[in-house]
C-alpha positions as CSV (number, residue, x, y, z in Angstrom):
1,M,-0.6,-85.2,12.1
2,N,-3.0,-87.6,13.7
3,M,-6.2,-87.6,11.6
4,I,-9.6,-89.1,12.0
5,I,-11.2,-89.9,8.6
6,A,-14.9,-90.7,8.6
7,Y,-17.0,-91.3,5.4
8,D,-20.4,-92.0,4.1
9,I,-20.1,-93.6,0.7
10,R,-23.3,-94.7,-1.1
11,H,-22.0,-97.2,-3.7
12,P,-20.4,-100.4,-2.7
13,K,-17.6,-100.2,-5.3
14,R,-16.6,-96.7,-4.3
15,L,-16.9,-97.7,-0.6
16,R,-14.4,-100.6,-1.1
17,R,-12.0,-98.3,-2.9
18,I,-12.1,-95.6,-0.2
19,A,-11.8,-98.2,2.6
20,K,-8.7,-99.8,0.8
21,I,-6.9,-96.5,0.6
22,C,-7.8,-95.7,4.3
23,E,-6.5,-99.1,5.4
24,K,-3.2,-98.5,3.7
25,N,-2.8,-95.1,5.4
26,G,-4.2,-95.9,8.9
27,R,-6.2,-98.3,11.0
28,R,-9.9,-98.9,11.2
29,L,-11.7,-97.7,14.3
30,Q,-15.2,-98.5,13.0
31,K,-16.6,-99.6,9.7
32,S,-16.3,-96.1,8.2
33,I,-13.9,-94.4,10.6
34,F,-10.1,-94.5,10.4
35,E,-7.3,-93.1,12.4
36,A,-4.3,-92.2,10.3
37,M,-0.8,-90.7,11.0
38,V,0.1,-88.5,8.0
39,T,2.5,-85.7,7.5
40,K,1.4,-82.2,6.5
41,E,3.0,-82.8,3.1
42,S,1.3,-86.2,2.5
43,F,-2.2,-85.3,3.7
44,P,-3.2,-83.2,0.6
45,F,-2.3,-86.1,-1.6
46,L,-4.3,-88.6,0.5
47,K,-7.3,-86.2,0.6
48,A,-7.2,-85.6,-3.2
49,R,-7.0,-89.4,-3.8
50,L,-10.1,-90.0,-1.7
51,E,-12.0,-87.2,-3.1
52,R,-11.4,-88.2,-6.7
53,I,-13.4,-91.4,-6.0
54,M,-16.3,-89.6,-4.3
55,A,-19.7,-88.9,-6.0
56,P,-21.7,-85.8,-5.3
57,N,-23.9,-87.7,-2.8
58,D,-21.0,-89.1,-0.8
59,S,-19.2,-87.4,2.1
60,I,-15.8,-87.6,3.8
61,C,-14.9,-85.8,7.0
62,Y,-11.3,-85.1,8.1
63,L,-10.5,-84.3,11.8
64,E,-7.0,-83.3,12.9
65,L,-6.3,-84.3,16.5
66,C,-3.8,-82.2,18.5
67,A,-1.5,-83.8,21.0
68,A,-4.0,-83.1,23.9
69,D,-6.9,-84.6,21.9
70,Q,-4.8,-87.8,21.2
71,N,-4.4,-88.3,25.0
72,E,-8.1,-88.0,25.6
73,I,-9.2,-90.7,23.2
74,E,-11.1,-93.5,24.9
75,V,-11.6,-96.7,23.0
76,Y,-13.6,-99.8,24.1
77,G,-14.2,-103.2,22.7
78,K,-12.3,-104.7,19.7
79,A,-10.8,-101.3,18.6
80,E,-9.4,-100.9,22.2
81,K,-7.2,-104.0,21.7
82,E,-6.0,-102.8,18.3
83,R,-5.1,-99.4,19.7
84,L,-2.6,-101.1,22.1
85,K,-0.6,-102.2,19.1
86,I,0.2,-98.7,17.9
87,K,3.8,-97.8,18.6
88,K,4.7,-94.2,19.4
89,F,7.9,-93.0,17.8
90,V,9.9,-89.8,17.5
91,I,11.6,-88.5,14.3
92,I,14.9,-86.8,15.0
């Protein structure tokens, strides 16, 4: 699954913890937006891990991209150069 994870975290310490987990599981598109390749089995664990850190006034949004959506992504600037580094692979 290709996921977009976006968040709004109020406290700097929680923000750093969330960002660190997202960086380990994907790549940063913007300061608070990540693209992550996860399996259907691993996503609930990632989601639970992030949500344990959240406070009631924080928010995290998860968007699953289908194959057609992935082909329609347009990226410009610094993130565009980073996107070129992503390697596509097939699991057999």
